[in-house]
C-alpha positions as CSV (number, residue, x, y, z in Angstrom):
1,M,-2.9,19.5,34.0
2,L,-3.8,16.5,30.7
3,Q,-6.6,19.1,29.3
4,N,-3.6,21.5,28.8
5,A,-1.2,18.4,27.4
6,Y,-4.1,17.7,24.2
7,V,-5.3,21.2,23.8
8,L,-1.2,21.4,23.3
9,L,-1.1,18.8,21.3
10,V,-4.2,19.1,18.5
11,F,-3.1,22.7,17.9
12,T,0.1,20.5,17.1
13,T,-1.2,18.3,14.5
14,V,-3.3,21.0,13.3
15,C,0.3,23.0,12.3
16,W,1.6,19.6,11.1
17,A,-0.9,18.9,8.5
18,G,-0.4,22.7,7.8
19,N,3.3,22.0,7.1
20,A,2.4,19.1,4.9
21,V,0.1,21.4,2.2
22,A,3.1,24.2,2.4
23,G,5.7,21.4,1.5
24,Q,2.7,21.1,-1.4
25,L,2.8,24.6,-2.2
26,A,6.1,25.3,-1.7
27,V,7.3,23.4,-4.9
28,G,8.7,25.6,-7.3
29,E,8.1,28.6,-5.4
30,V,11.0,27.6,-2.4
31,A,14.1,24.8,-2.8
32,P,13.9,22.0,-0.4
33,L,16.7,22.3,1.4
34,T,17.3,26.1,1.2
35,L,13.6,26.3,2.8
36,V,15.1,23.5,6.3
37,F,18.0,26.1,6.0
38,L,15.6,29.6,6.7
39,R,12.8,27.9,8.9
40,W,15.3,26.8,11.2
41,F,17.5,29.9,10.7
42,L,14.8,32.4,11.5
43,V,13.9,30.1,14.6
44,A,17.0,29.9,15.6
45,A,17.8,34.0,15.0
46,G,14.1,34.7,16.9
47,M,14.6,32.5,19.7
48,G,17.8,32.4,20.3
49,W,17.8,36.3,20.5
50,L,14.5,36.5,22.7
51,L,16.1,34.1,25.3
52,R,19.3,35.0,25.4
53,H,20.3,35.3,28.8
54,E,18.3,31.3,29.0
55,L,20.9,30.2,27.1
56,R,24.0,31.2,28.4
57,R,23.3,29.7,32.2
58,S,21.9,26.8,30.2
59,W,25.6,26.6,28.3
60,P,26.9,24.1,31.3
61,V,24.8,21.8,31.2
62,A,24.2,22.1,27.5
63,R,27.6,21.5,26.9
64,N,27.1,18.2,28.8
65,H,25.1,16.7,26.8
66,L,26.0,18.7,23.8
67,G,26.4,15.1,21.6
68,T,23.1,13.8,22.3
69,L,21.8,17.7,21.7
70,A,23.3,17.4,17.9
71,V,21.7,13.8,17.7
72,M,17.7,15.1,18.2
73,A,19.0,18.5,16.3
74,V,20.0,16.3,13.3
75,V,17.8,13.6,13.1
76,G,14.3,15.0,14.4
77,F,14.7,19.0,12.8
78,T,17.3,19.2,10.4
79,G,17.0,14.7,8.7
80,F,12.5,14.7,9.2
81,N,12.1,18.3,7.5
82,A,14.6,18.0,4.8
83,L,13.4,14.5,4.2
84,F,9.9,16.5,4.2
85,Y,10.0,18.7,1.9
86,V,11.5,16.6,-0.8
87,A,9.2,13.7,-0.3
88,S,7.1,16.9,-1.4
89,V,8.5,17.4,-4.6
90,R,7.2,13.7,-5.8
91,T,4.2,13.1,-3.3
92,S,0.3,14.9,-3.0
93,G,-0.1,16.1,0.3
94,I,-2.9,13.7,1.4
95,N,-0.6,11.2,0.6
96,I,2.5,12.7,3.5
97,G,-0.2,13.9,6.1
98,I,-1.4,9.5,5.6
99,I,2.2,8.3,6.5
100,Q,2.8,10.5,8.6
101,G,0.2,8.3,11.1
102,S,2.9,6.0,11.5
103,I,4.8,7.5,13.6
104,P,3.2,7.1,16.8
105,M,2.9,3.2,16.0
106,I,7.6,3.9,15.3
107,V,7.2,5.2,18.7
108,L,5.3,2.5,20.4
109,A,7.9,0.1,18.6
110,G,11.0,2.7,19.6
111,S,9.1,2.4,23.2
112,V,9.4,-0.8,24.1
113,I,12.6,-1.5,22.2
114,A,14.3,1.7,24.3
115,Y,12.6,1.8,27.5
116,R,10.6,-1.7,27.5
117,T,7.1,-0.5,27.9
118,R,4.9,-3.2,27.3
119,I,2.8,-4.1,24.9
120,G,-0.8,-6.0,25.0
121,A,-2.1,-7.7,21.9
122,A,-4.2,-5.0,20.8
123,Q,-1.6,-3.1,21.1
124,I,0.2,-5.1,18.1
125,V,-3.1,-5.5,16.0
126,G,-3.6,-1.8,15.9
127,V,0.2,-1.9,14.9
128,G,0.2,-4.1,12.1
129,L,-3.5,-2.0,10.6
130,T,-1.7,0.7,10.8
131,L,1.7,-0.4,8.3
132,S,-0.8,-1.5,6.2
133,G,-2.3,2.2,5.9
134,V,1.2,3.3,5.4
135,V,1.0,0.4,3.1
136,T,-2.0,1.0,0.9
137,V,-1.0,5.1,0.3
138,A,2.3,3.9,-0.3
139,A,0.8,1.2,-2.9
140,R,-1.6,3.5,-3.9
141,G,-4.8,1.1,-3.0
142,S,-3.1,-1.4,-6.3
143,L,-2.2,-5.5,-5.4
144,E,-0.2,-5.4,-8.7
145,R,1.6,-2.1,-7.4
146,L,2.4,-3.7,-3.8
147,L,3.4,-7.5,-5.4
148,G,5.4,-5.7,-7.8
149,L,7.1,-3.4,-5.4
150,E,5.7,-0.2,-7.7
151,F,6.1,2.6,-4.5
152,N,6.4,6.1,-5.3
153,P,9.8,7.5,-4.1
154,G,8.4,10.0,-2.7
155,D,6.0,7.8,-0.2
156,L,9.1,5.9,0.4
157,I,11.5,8.9,1.3
158,M,8.6,10.1,4.0
159,L,7.9,7.3,5.9
160,F,12.0,7.1,5.7
161,A,11.6,10.7,8.2
162,C,8.7,9.2,9.7
163,L,11.3,6.9,11.1
164,L,13.6,9.6,12.4
165,Y,11.0,11.6,14.0
166,G,10.1,8.5,15.9
167,G,13.3,8.5,17.3
168,Y,13.5,11.4,18.3
169,T,10.2,11.4,20.1
170,V,11.8,8.2,22.9
171,A,14.8,10.0,23.0
172,L,12.5,13.2,23.9
173,K,11.2,11.1,27.3
174,S,15.4,11.4,28.4
175,R,16.0,14.9,26.9
176,P,18.9,16.9,29.0
177,G,17.4,19.1,31.7
178,L,17.0,21.9,30.4
179,P,13.4,24.6,30.2
180,A,11.6,23.2,27.3
181,L,11.9,26.4,25.2
182,V,15.4,26.9,25.8
183,F,16.2,23.0,25.0
184,F,14.1,23.6,22.0
185,T,16.2,26.7,21.0
186,W,19.5,24.7,21.2
187,L,18.6,21.8,18.8
188,A,17.0,24.6,16.7
189,L,20.4,26.2,16.7
190,L,22.2,22.8,16.1
191,A,19.5,22.1,13.4
192,V,20.9,25.1,11.8
193,L,24.8,24.4,11.3
194,A,23.0,20.7,10.7
195,T,21.4,22.0,7.7
196,L,24.6,23.9,6.0
197,P,26.5,20.8,4.0
198,L,23.1,20.3,2.5
199,L,22.3,23.4,1.8
200,A,26.1,23.9,0.2
201,F,25.3,20.9,-1.7
202,E,21.3,22.0,-3.0
203,A,23.4,25.1,-4.5
204,A,26.0,23.1,-6.3
205,T,24.2,20.3,-7.3
206,S,21.2,22.8,-9.0
207,G,22.1,26.2,-7.8
208,L,21.5,28.1,-4.9
209,V,17.5,30.0,-5.6
210,W,15.7,32.3,-3.1
211,P,12.7,31.9,-2.4
212,S,9.7,34.2,-4.4
213,A,7.6,36.1,-3.1
214,R,5.0,32.9,-2.2
215,G,7.8,30.4,-1.4
216,W,8.7,33.8,2.0
217,A,5.0,33.4,2.7
218,V,6.0,29.1,2.9
219,T,8.8,30.0,4.9
220,F,7.5,32.0,7.3
221,Y,4.8,30.2,8.1
222,V,6.5,26.6,8.4
223,A,8.8,29.1,11.1
224,I,6.4,30.0,12.9
225,F,3.8,27.4,13.2
226,P,5.6,24.0,12.5
227,S,9.1,24.3,13.6
228,C,8.5,26.5,16.7
229,L,5.0,26.6,18.3
230,A,3.9,23.0,17.3
231,Q,7.8,21.8,18.3
232,I,8.2,23.7,21.8
233,S,4.1,22.6,22.6
234,F,5.3,19.0,21.2
235,I,8.3,18.4,23.9
236,R,5.5,20.2,26.3
237,G,2.2,17.2,26.2
238,V,5.5,14.9,25.9
239,E,6.7,16.3,29.0
240,L,3.5,16.3,30.8
241,I,2.0,12.7,29.3
242,G,5.0,10.4,27.5
243,P,6.2,10.4,24.0
244,E,3.6,6.6,23.7
245,R,0.2,8.9,24.5
246,A,1.6,12.2,23.2
247,G,3.0,10.4,20.0
248,I,-0.7,9.0,19.5
249,F,-1.9,12.3,19.0
250,V,0.2,12.1,15.0
251,N,-2.8,10.1,13.7
252,L,-4.9,13.6,14.0
253,V,-2.8,15.0,11.3
254,P,-4.0,12.9,8.2
255,I,-7.5,14.1,9.4
256,F,-6.4,17.2,9.1
257,A,-3.9,17.0,7.0
258,A,-6.5,15.6,4.4
259,L,-9.0,18.0,4.4
260,L,-6.9,20.9,4.0
261,S,-5.3,19.9,1.0
262,V,-8.6,19.1,-0.7
263,V,-9.9,22.3,0.8
264,I,-6.7,24.4,-0.3
265,L,-4.8,22.6,-2.9
266,Q,-8.1,20.8,-4.6
267,Q,-6.0,17.1,-4.5
268,S,-8.4,14.7,-5.1
269,F,-9.2,12.3,-1.8
270,E,-9.1,8.7,-3.2
271,Q,-10.6,5.7,-2.2
272,H,-6.8,4.5,-1.4
273,H,-7.1,7.4,0.6
274,A,-10.0,6.8,2.7
275,A,-9.2,3.0,3.2
276,A,-5.5,3.9,4.6
277,L,-7.1,6.7,7.0
278,A,-9.7,4.1,8.2
279,L,-6.6,1.4,9.1
280,V,-4.2,4.1,10.1
281,L,-6.9,5.5,13.2
282,G,-8.0,1.9,13.5
283,G,-5.3,0.8,14.5
284,I,-4.6,3.3,17.1
285,A,-8.0,2.9,18.4
286,V,-7.5,-0.6,19.0
287,A,-4.0,0.2,20.7
288,E,-5.8,3.3,23.1
289,R,-8.5,1.3,23.3
290,H,-6.3,-2.1,25.3
291,K,-4.4,0.8,27.4
292,T,-7.7,2.3,28.3
293,H,-9.1,-1.4,29.1
294,D,-6.0,-2.2,31.2
295,A,-5.5,1.3,33.5
296,Q,-9.8,1.4,34.6
297,A,-8.3,-2.7,35.3
298,K,-5.5,-1.8,37.8
299,R,-7.7,0.5,39.1
300,P,-8.3,-0.1,42.8
């Protein structure tokens, strides 16, 4: 069973790394908030039709938890993705991938606050190393820029997006008692509704521009893989091994995103990227090794 969780979570991170690349390919081809609306509209329409009978049967449960479902949809689906694509206009795919490496530590901190999960000194060190990696990429390796607080706005937007998704991941541990696919579909339906005001704002400020042919290709990719298959896999992975351990796998996103950005986008991989990756992954290694040793020590 755990092996299935590992496969699901690795698949999830590959899809999310591809989303970092898709965000870059979408620039100039489809407006950011239009992309958010279209991805969730396609997912909600497809999944809603396939699960229409299950949705009808689950309505009494969903109605009792509608507030919780709405908040999770706004935070984890609409909010995160809107900020993600806005950040993609202002920073690189490599930076986005590396900053996503902060999510596991955000999840860990959230679990401590929400569920009083115990953490040790090694995990605190891991948090510090991971956050150092995020700061390194945000400051682009420059101490002068760090001291002068000269950050790329796109990096800061992406960091806030990660805070939202970390909160959503923590909330998955106590999600309403609905089957994973039905739960996901309800969130997708609510995410579409939450995106409508954003779409109206974008239309009013910059005009409503439909995707180009390449923009539609990106839209269908993000609807099928990062939005649908990856989200379902992640929900199931959290269900199998919990948010703290499942969140650790998000640290594979920087690796896959960096590789895909170099290969597909031909973006340069610089020294501060390597340093940030080392800090992010090193922080996770320290935290996970501590967990492993604790688990072994508790065995009779």
